[in-house]
C-alpha positions as CSV (number, residue, x, y, z in Angstrom):
1,M,0.0,0.0,0.0
2,N,1.5,3.3,-1.0
3,K,1.4,6.6,0.9
4,T,-1.6,7.9,-1.0
5,D,-3.6,4.8,-0.3
6,R,-2.7,4.9,3.4
7,K,-3.7,8.5,3.6
8,R,-7.0,7.8,1.9
9,G,-7.6,4.8,4.2
10,F,-6.9,6.8,7.3
11,K,-9.2,9.6,6.0
12,S,-12.0,7.1,5.5
13,L,-11.5,5.6,9.0
14,L,-11.5,9.0,10.6
15,E,-14.7,9.9,8.7
16,V,-16.4,6.7,9.8
17,F,-15.3,7.3,13.4
18,L,-16.5,10.9,13.5
19,V,-19.9,10.2,12.0
20,S,-20.6,7.1,14.1
21,T,-19.5,8.9,17.3
22,R,-21.9,11.7,16.6
23,L,-24.6,9.2,16.1
24,G,-23.5,7.5,19.3
25,F,-24.1,10.8,21.2
26,T,-27.5,11.5,19.5
27,S,-29.2,8.2,18.8
28,F,-31.9,7.8,21.4
29,G,-34.9,5.5,21.3
30,G,-33.8,1.9,20.9
31,P,-32.8,-0.2,17.9
32,T,-35.6,0.7,15.6
33,A,-34.9,4.4,16.2
34,H,-31.2,3.8,15.6
35,L,-32.1,2.3,12.2
36,G,-34.0,5.5,11.4
37,Y,-31.0,7.6,12.4
38,F,-28.7,5.5,10.3
39,H,-31.0,5.7,7.3
40,E,-31.1,9.5,7.6
41,E,-27.4,9.9,8.0
42,Y,-25.9,7.2,5.8
43,V,-28.5,6.8,3.0
44,R,-30.3,10.1,2.7
45,R,-27.6,12.5,3.7
46,R,-24.2,11.0,2.9
47,K,-25.3,8.5,0.3
48,W,-22.7,5.9,1.5
49,M,-25.2,3.2,0.3
50,D,-28.5,3.0,-1.6
51,E,-31.9,2.0,-0.3
52,K,-31.6,-1.6,-1.4
53,S,-28.2,-2.2,0.1
54,Y,-29.4,-0.7,3.4
55,A,-32.5,-2.8,3.4
56,D,-30.5,-5.9,2.7
57,L,-28.2,-5.1,5.6
58,V,-31.2,-4.5,7.9
59,A,-32.8,-7.8,6.8
60,L,-29.5,-9.7,7.6
61,S,-29.2,-8.1,11.0
62,Q,-32.8,-8.9,11.8
63,F,-32.1,-12.6,10.9
64,L,-28.9,-12.9,13.0
65,P,-28.9,-13.0,16.8
66,G,-27.5,-9.9,18.5
67,P,-28.1,-6.2,18.5
68,A,-29.6,-5.3,15.1
69,S,-28.6,-1.6,15.0
70,S,-25.0,-2.3,16.1
71,Q,-24.7,-5.0,13.4
72,V,-26.0,-2.6,10.8
73,G,-23.6,0.0,11.9
74,I,-20.7,-2.5,11.7
75,G,-21.8,-3.5,8.2
76,I,-21.9,0.1,7.0
77,G,-18.4,0.7,8.4
78,V,-17.1,-2.4,6.6
79,M,-18.6,-1.2,3.3
80,R,-17.0,2.2,3.8
81,A,-13.6,1.3,5.0
82,G,-13.1,-2.5,5.4
83,V,-12.9,-4.5,8.6
84,L,-11.1,-1.7,10.4
85,G,-14.0,0.5,9.3
86,G,-16.4,-1.9,10.9
87,I,-14.4,-1.9,14.2
88,T,-14.2,1.9,14.0
89,S,-17.9,2.3,13.4
90,F,-18.7,0.0,16.3
91,I,-16.4,1.9,18.7
92,G,-17.7,5.3,17.7
93,F,-21.4,4.3,18.0
94,T,-20.9,2.4,21.3
95,L,-18.3,4.4,23.2
96,P,-20.5,7.4,24.4
97,S,-23.0,5.2,26.1
98,V,-20.4,2.8,27.5
99,I,-18.5,5.7,29.2
100,A,-21.8,7.2,30.5
101,L,-22.9,4.0,32.0
102,I,-19.6,3.2,33.6
103,I,-19.5,6.7,35.2
104,F,-23.1,6.1,36.3
105,A,-22.3,2.8,37.9
106,L,-19.3,4.3,39.7
107,L,-20.9,7.5,41.0
108,F,-24.7,7.7,40.6
109,T,-26.1,4.2,41.2
110,G,-28.9,5.5,43.4
111,F,-29.8,8.5,41.2
112,D,-33.2,8.2,39.5
113,I,-33.5,10.1,36.2
114,G,-36.0,7.8,34.5
115,D,-38.9,10.3,35.0
116,A,-37.1,13.4,33.8
117,G,-38.9,15.5,31.2
118,W,-36.0,15.6,28.8
119,I,-35.9,11.8,28.8
120,H,-39.6,11.7,27.7
121,G,-38.8,14.3,25.0
122,L,-36.1,12.0,23.6
123,K,-38.6,9.2,23.4
124,I,-40.8,11.5,21.3
125,V,-37.8,12.2,19.1
126,A,-37.7,8.5,18.4
127,V,-41.3,8.6,17.1
128,A,-40.5,11.3,14.6
129,V,-37.2,9.7,13.4
130,V,-38.6,6.2,13.0
131,A,-41.8,7.5,11.2
132,H,-39.6,9.4,8.8
133,A,-37.4,6.4,8.1
134,I,-40.3,4.0,7.6
135,I,-42.0,6.3,5.1
136,G,-38.8,6.7,3.1
137,M,-38.0,3.0,3.0
138,A,-41.6,1.9,2.3
139,K,-41.7,3.9,-1.0
140,N,-38.8,1.9,-2.3
141,L,-39.3,-1.5,-0.8
142,T,-43.1,-2.0,-1.0
143,P,-44.0,-0.4,-4.4
144,D,-46.6,-3.0,-5.4
145,L,-49.6,-4.7,-3.8
146,K,-47.8,-8.1,-3.4
147,R,-45.0,-6.5,-1.3
148,K,-47.5,-4.4,0.6
149,A,-49.3,-7.6,1.5
150,I,-46.1,-9.2,2.8
151,A,-45.4,-6.1,4.9
152,I,-48.9,-6.3,6.4
153,F,-48.4,-10.0,7.2
154,A,-45.0,-9.2,8.9
155,L,-46.7,-6.3,10.8
156,L,-49.5,-8.6,12.1
157,G,-47.2,-11.5,12.9
158,T,-44.7,-9.5,14.9
159,L,-47.4,-7.3,16.6
160,L,-49.8,-10.1,17.7
161,W,-47.2,-12.8,18.5
162,Q,-44.4,-11.1,20.3
163,S,-41.6,-13.6,21.0
164,A,-37.9,-13.8,20.6
165,F,-38.2,-16.0,17.5
166,T,-41.2,-14.4,15.8
167,Q,-39.1,-12.1,13.7
168,V,-36.9,-14.9,12.4
169,G,-40.1,-17.0,11.5
170,V,-41.7,-14.0,9.7
171,I,-38.5,-13.3,7.7
172,L,-38.3,-17.0,6.6
173,I,-41.9,-17.1,5.6
174,A,-41.6,-13.8,3.7
175,A,-38.5,-15.1,1.9
176,F,-40.5,-18.2,0.8
177,F,-43.4,-16.2,-0.5
178,G,-41.0,-13.7,-2.1
179,F,-39.3,-16.6,-3.9
180,L,-42.7,-17.9,-5.2
181,L,-44.2,-14.5,-6.1
182,F,-41.1,-12.9,-7.7
183,K,-39.5,-15.7,-9.6
184,E,-39.9,-13.5,-12.7
185,H,-39.4,-9.8,-11.8
186,D,-38.3,-6.8,-13.6
187,E,-36.1,-5.3,-11.0
188,V,-33.3,-3.7,-13.0
189,E,-31.7,-1.5,-10.3
190,E,-28.8,-3.3,-8.8
191,A,-27.8,-2.4,-5.2
192,R,-24.3,-0.9,-5.2
193,S,-22.9,-2.8,-2.3
194,N,-19.4,-3.9,-1.6
195,F,-18.3,-5.9,1.5
196,P,-14.5,-6.0,1.3
197,I,-14.1,-9.1,3.4
198,S,-12.7,-12.4,2.2
199,K,-14.6,-15.6,2.7
200,R,-11.6,-17.0,4.6
201,I,-11.9,-14.3,7.2
202,S,-15.6,-14.8,7.4
203,V,-15.2,-18.6,8.0
204,I,-12.7,-17.8,10.8
205,C,-15.2,-15.4,12.4
206,L,-18.0,-18.0,12.3
207,L,-15.7,-20.7,13.7
208,L,-14.7,-18.4,16.5
209,F,-18.3,-17.6,17.3
210,F,-19.3,-21.2,17.7
211,G,-16.0,-22.3,19.2
212,L,-16.3,-19.7,22.0
213,L,-19.9,-20.5,22.6
214,F,-19.1,-24.2,23.3
215,I,-15.5,-23.9,24.8
216,L,-16.1,-21.0,27.3
217,P,-18.4,-23.0,29.6
218,V,-15.8,-25.8,29.7
219,I,-12.9,-23.4,30.6
220,R,-15.2,-21.8,33.1
221,E,-15.8,-25.1,34.9
222,V,-12.1,-26.2,34.7
223,T,-10.5,-23.0,35.9
224,G,-13.1,-21.6,38.3
225,S,-11.9,-18.1,37.2
226,Y,-14.3,-15.2,38.1
227,W,-13.3,-13.4,34.9
228,I,-13.8,-16.4,32.7
229,A,-17.2,-17.0,34.2
230,M,-18.1,-13.4,33.8
231,F,-17.0,-13.3,30.1
232,D,-18.9,-16.6,29.5
233,S,-22.1,-15.2,30.9
234,F,-22.1,-12.0,28.9
235,Y,-20.9,-13.8,25.7
236,R,-23.6,-16.4,25.9
237,S,-26.3,-13.8,26.6
238,G,-25.1,-11.8,23.5
239,S,-25.1,-15.0,21.4
240,L,-28.7,-16.1,22.1
241,V,-30.6,-12.9,21.6
242,F,-33.2,-12.6,18.8
243,G,-35.5,-9.7,18.6
244,G,-33.5,-6.7,19.9
245,G,-31.7,-5.5,23.0
246,H,-34.7,-5.8,25.3
247,V,-34.6,-9.6,25.0
248,V,-31.1,-9.6,26.5
249,L,-32.4,-8.3,29.8
250,P,-34.0,-11.5,31.1
251,L,-31.0,-13.5,30.0
252,L,-28.6,-11.2,31.8
253,E,-30.8,-11.1,34.9
254,Q,-31.0,-14.9,34.9
255,E,-27.2,-15.1,34.7
256,L,-26.2,-12.5,37.2
257,V,-28.9,-12.0,39.9
258,P,-29.4,-15.6,41.2
259,T,-25.6,-16.0,41.4
260,G,-25.4,-13.0,43.7
261,W,-23.1,-11.1,41.3
262,I,-25.5,-8.2,41.3
263,S,-28.7,-7.3,43.3
264,E,-32.1,-7.0,41.8
265,E,-32.2,-3.3,42.9
266,S,-28.9,-2.5,41.2
267,F,-30.0,-4.4,38.1
268,L,-33.2,-2.4,37.7
269,A,-31.4,0.9,38.5
270,G,-28.9,0.3,35.7
271,Y,-31.7,-0.6,33.3
272,G,-33.3,2.8,34.0
273,A,-30.1,4.6,33.4
274,T,-29.6,2.7,30.1
275,Q,-32.9,4.0,28.9
276,A,-31.6,7.5,29.5
277,V,-28.4,7.3,27.3
278,P,-28.1,7.1,23.5
279,G,-26.7,4.2,21.7
280,P,-27.4,0.4,21.8
281,L,-29.2,-1.2,24.7
282,F,-26.5,-3.8,24.9
283,T,-24.3,-1.3,26.6
284,F,-26.2,-2.1,29.7
285,A,-23.5,-4.7,30.1
286,A,-21.0,-1.8,30.8
287,Y,-23.0,-0.8,33.8
288,L,-23.4,-4.4,35.1
289,G,-19.7,-5.2,34.6
290,T,-18.7,-2.0,36.5
291,V,-20.9,-2.9,39.4
292,M,-19.4,-6.3,39.5
293,K,-15.7,-5.6,39.0
294,G,-15.1,-1.8,38.5
295,W,-14.4,-0.1,35.2
296,Q,-12.3,-3.0,34.1
297,G,-15.3,-5.3,34.5
298,G,-17.4,-2.8,32.5
299,L,-15.0,-3.0,29.6
300,V,-14.8,-6.8,29.7
301,A,-18.5,-7.2,29.9
302,T,-19.1,-4.8,27.0
303,F,-16.5,-6.6,24.8
304,A,-18.0,-10.0,25.7
305,V,-21.7,-9.1,25.0
306,F,-20.9,-7.5,21.7
307,L,-18.3,-10.0,20.4
308,P,-20.9,-12.5,19.1
309,A,-22.7,-9.8,17.1
310,F,-19.4,-8.7,15.6
311,L,-18.3,-12.2,14.7
312,L,-21.6,-13.1,13.1
313,I,-22.0,-10.0,11.0
314,L,-18.4,-10.3,9.7
315,G,-19.0,-14.0,9.1
316,A,-22.2,-13.5,7.2
317,L,-21.6,-10.4,5.0
318,P,-19.6,-12.0,2.1
319,F,-22.0,-14.9,1.8
320,W,-25.0,-12.6,2.0
321,D,-23.6,-10.5,-0.7
322,S,-23.1,-13.5,-3.0
323,L,-26.7,-14.8,-2.3
324,R,-28.3,-11.4,-3.0
325,K,-26.7,-11.3,-6.4
326,N,-28.1,-14.7,-7.4
327,D,-31.2,-14.4,-9.7
328,K,-32.9,-17.2,-7.9
329,I,-32.5,-15.5,-4.5
330,K,-33.5,-12.0,-5.5
331,G,-37.2,-12.7,-5.3
332,A,-36.8,-14.1,-1.7
333,I,-34.8,-11.0,-0.7
334,M,-37.5,-8.8,-2.2
335,G,-40.0,-10.5,0.1
336,V,-37.6,-10.2,3.1
337,N,-37.2,-6.5,2.5
338,A,-40.9,-6.0,2.4
339,A,-41.2,-7.9,5.6
340,V,-38.6,-5.6,7.2
341,I,-41.0,-2.7,6.6
342,G,-43.8,-4.5,8.5
343,I,-41.4,-5.4,11.4
344,L,-40.3,-1.7,11.6
345,I,-43.9,-0.5,11.7
346,S,-44.7,-3.1,14.5
347,A,-41.7,-1.9,16.5
348,F,-42.8,1.7,15.8
349,Y,-46.1,1.1,17.5
350,F,-44.8,-1.1,20.3
351,P,-42.8,-0.1,22.2
352,I,-41.9,3.3,20.7
353,W,-45.3,4.9,20.2
354,T,-47.0,3.3,23.2
355,S,-44.2,4.4,25.6
356,S,-43.8,7.9,24.1
357,I,-47.2,9.3,22.9
358,L,-49.2,9.6,26.1
359,G,-51.4,12.5,25.3
360,P,-52.2,15.3,22.7
361,T,-49.2,17.4,23.7
362,D,-46.9,14.5,23.1
363,F,-48.4,14.0,19.7
364,A,-48.1,17.7,18.9
365,L,-44.4,17.7,19.8
366,A,-43.9,14.6,17.7
367,A,-45.6,16.2,14.7
368,V,-43.4,19.3,15.0
369,L,-40.3,17.2,15.2
370,F,-41.3,15.2,12.2
371,A,-42.0,18.3,10.2
372,L,-38.6,19.7,11.1
373,L,-36.9,16.5,10.0
374,A,-39.0,15.7,6.9
375,Y,-39.9,19.1,5.5
376,W,-37.2,21.5,6.8
377,K,-34.5,18.8,6.4
378,L,-32.8,19.7,9.6
379,P,-30.0,17.3,10.8
380,A,-30.9,14.7,13.4
381,W,-28.9,16.2,16.2
382,I,-31.0,19.4,16.1
383,I,-34.1,17.2,16.3
384,V,-32.7,15.5,19.4
385,V,-31.9,18.8,21.1
386,S,-35.3,20.2,20.2
387,G,-37.0,17.1,21.5
388,A,-35.1,17.2,24.8
389,I,-36.0,20.9,25.3
390,G,-39.6,20.3,24.3
391,G,-40.0,17.4,26.7
392,S,-38.6,19.5,29.5
393,L,-41.1,22.3,28.8
394,L,-44.0,19.8,28.6
395,S,-43.0,18.5,32.0
396,I,-43.1,22.0,33.5
397,F,-46.4,23.1,31.9
């Protein structure tokens, strides 16, 4: 690699880090809201990828276990600047909330901020951001009645049968119907995606994922090491999560509370704090690890809970890219992309809408924020600040 290529590579990594870090500071509202922020920043504003590539990446992240928004962010970083870009994107998006939760665990464990007005305002921001993202994606991914029908099916399935495996089942069924309905289709627009990862690296990542999943419990029993046991608990919890970050909570609670590693009161206090910070819900592990073993434990727990997601997305990307270019698979992917719209609408209603829009004033603030984002084209960070201020004012009056 010559000097010019190194400079260009460093510039790309720096760009990825700065953008993802800003998103890490401003992305409130949970995984579905994060996908909205990503769509606004990476697809609409910076045009790092097109609608179809983004939808394919979202579909893959929904299918894999782990935190969907973090996996999408890693995938975007990989497409922009290779494997180092994926690592950089992950660090940037995750670091702000990790630092905030470690500080909270060290200093403010008993401080209750869950009912603050600005927190409620940030929830309303999520309503505006997700609504804007869904409308934009639906225009491209559900243009005909067949795909609208698949989206409705996905909406009903995920809304009426809420379980950890419903999303995976819905996506598989949508892929089957997409394969049947779109065997012959006239989609001429090719997604401009590029995942610069060799299949050799991907296979290594997949082997590591499964190897650690089965070997860590054995090492834990043989050594009796507290750190190995801690790493194993967080790694296994991160490996078995389908359906978003909220699903990891009962797994972590089952791993940590009965063993006496953390009290029920401390667990719930940390969960409340996690709702108040931006970024992925999986960073709850930073709080838990810090309560258990100081800031070093916070870093180890964060690394352990996110490692499965990282290995899986790097392991799956090259194979996914090959499949999506196969004419026989394109119809199935069209069905999956339509189903993603239904899944996002379902998540938009519950929990985002139901926990945020509690009265006419909340709806009014959401409408104003949506207008600022969709019609005045203001950047997402301004919407976040405006929502926090609006929520504080609503709590006063």
